[in-house]
N, C-alpha and C positions, 0 to 999 in steps of 0.2 A: 384581668388580674388573677393571680393564682388563688387557689382555694384550699382550706384545711380539710382534714379527713371527714369532718361532719358537713362539708359542702359550703360552709360560710366563707365569704371573701376574706383573704388575708390582708391586713392593714398594719402599717408601721405603728408601734405603740401598743399593740395587742399583747395581753398576757396569755401565754399558751403553755400546754404541756405536751411532751412527745419526745422523740429521739432525734439527735443530731448525727452527723456523719462520723465524728471522731471520738465518741464516748462509749464504744463497744456495746451499744444497745441500752445504755443507762438512761432512764427517764430523767428529763430535766424540766423544770418549771422556770420560765423566764419571759423576757420582753422581746418582741420582734423589733429589731433595729433597722432592718433592711428587707425589702421585698423587690424581686426582679420580675416585672411583667414579661409575659411571652416565653417563659421557660418552665418546663415541667420538673426539672431536677436542679439542685443547687440554686434554689430561687429565694432563699431567705437566710438571714443571719439572726441568731437568737442570743441575747445576753442573759447570763445567769450567774449564780455564785457556786463555787466548788469548795467543799470543806475537806481538809486533809488532816490526819493526825500528824503532829510534828514529830519527826524521828528524834531519837535520843542522839544529840550531837556532842555529847560529852562536855568538855570544857570550853567549847566555842561560845563566844559572846553574841549578843543580839545583832551587832553590826555584821558579823560574819554570816549569821543566819539570813539577814535581809539581803546580803549580796548573793547568797546561794539561791534564795527564792526569787530574786530579781524584782521584788515588789516590796512595798512597806506593808507587811501583813497585819491583819486584825486577828488577834488571838483570843481564845477563851479556854477555860479549864473545866473539865468534867471527868469525874471518876478517876482522878489522879493523873489524867492525861492532858496534854496541851494540843489544841486544834487550831488550825489556821484557816481563815475564811478569805478566799481570793475571788475577785471578779473574773469572769471568763466569758468568751464568746465562741460560737461555733456555727458552721454552715450546715444547712439542712434543706429539706424540701418541705414545702408547706403541707402537703398531704400526709406527712408523718406527724402532724400536730393537730391538736384540738384547741378551740378557743375557750378560755376561762372567762375573760373579761376584756371589753374594749377599753381603749385609752380614756374614753370619756366616762368610764365607770359602769356602762350598761353591760348586762349579761345576756348570753344567747338564750 
């Protein structure tokens, strides 16, 4: 099985932090949803949430916004701005992650 940067074995369901392939080096915290044994690269998929500021779309209504976003967004307001929380997944390699907690709640 592949291992994390700290040498611990990677398991599905682990909560980890690190960088994925398509987020320009941005740190993510998420749950490992897939691990591919026998591969050193592109050997895991991590699910996480992404938060975006909702752009000013003028007079468009929520139906148009959800079609643009192609999801049913969860929104919240802070500092006079509206933000959208979206589920996301990305591929990565396990050695770019460190374990926070196992699926069973144990910590390293």
